[in-house]
N, C-alpha and C positions, 0 to 999 in steps of 0.2 A: 551473478545475475540478480538484479534488484527489480521488483515489480511492486507498484502501489495501486491498490484498489481504493478509490476515493469517491466522494460526492463533491460536485463543483461548489456547493454552498457551505460546505463543512469547514469551520475554522481550524479544527484539529488536523484535517486532511491537508489544508494549506500549510500548516506548520511542518508536517512531515516533508512535503515537497520543498519548502524553503530550506529545511535542514539539509536535505540531500543536495539541493542546488548550491548552498553555501559551502558544502564539502566537495563540490564538483564531482558528484557521483552521477554516473549515467544510469538512468532507470526508465522502465516503461511504466506509464501511468494510464489507468483506465478510470475516467470519470463515469461511473456507472449510471448516474442519473442523466447524462447526456448521450449515452449509448442508446441505440434503438433496436427493436426487434430481437432477432436471434443473438446479436452481439451482447445486448443487455441481459438476456436470459442466461447466456453462457457465463458472463461475468458474475452474476448473482449466484449461479450454481457453484462457481469456483470459490467464491467467498464463503458460502455455506459449507462447502466441503472442507475448506481450510480451518474454519472457526466454529462450525456448528450453528451459526446464526448469521443474520444480516446486520452487521455493525461495521462502521467505518471510522477511521481508515484501517486498512490491513496492509502491512508492509511485509513482503517476502524477500528475504536476503538468503540466497542459496536455498537451503531447506528450512531455514528458521522463519517461523510465522510470528509476527508481532502485531497485536491488535491494539489500536489506539495510538496516541502520541506518547511514546516512552523513549525520550531522547537518549538516556544512558544505554538502554537495551539496543536501540538502533545503532548507536555509535559502536557499541561492543561487537555487534554482529558484523558491522562494516570492517572493523579491525581484524576480526577472525577471517574475513574474506580475503583481505589484502595479503 
């Protein structure tokens, strides 16, 4: 299971999504800035719980939490999942 918490305007968030798309990985993405009301509050709370702060992107691959665009770390986690 892969989930990405992102902001629609964030260039690093777009890089994470492009990397996953290029590798044909299925993932759930939440653009937190586009979410509204309770959905946005819930997403922000999940990001804070995972990382201790509000910073994007956050990629969750199984139980591994990767903050920022760290291509090698993301690729390594994907290989561990396979």
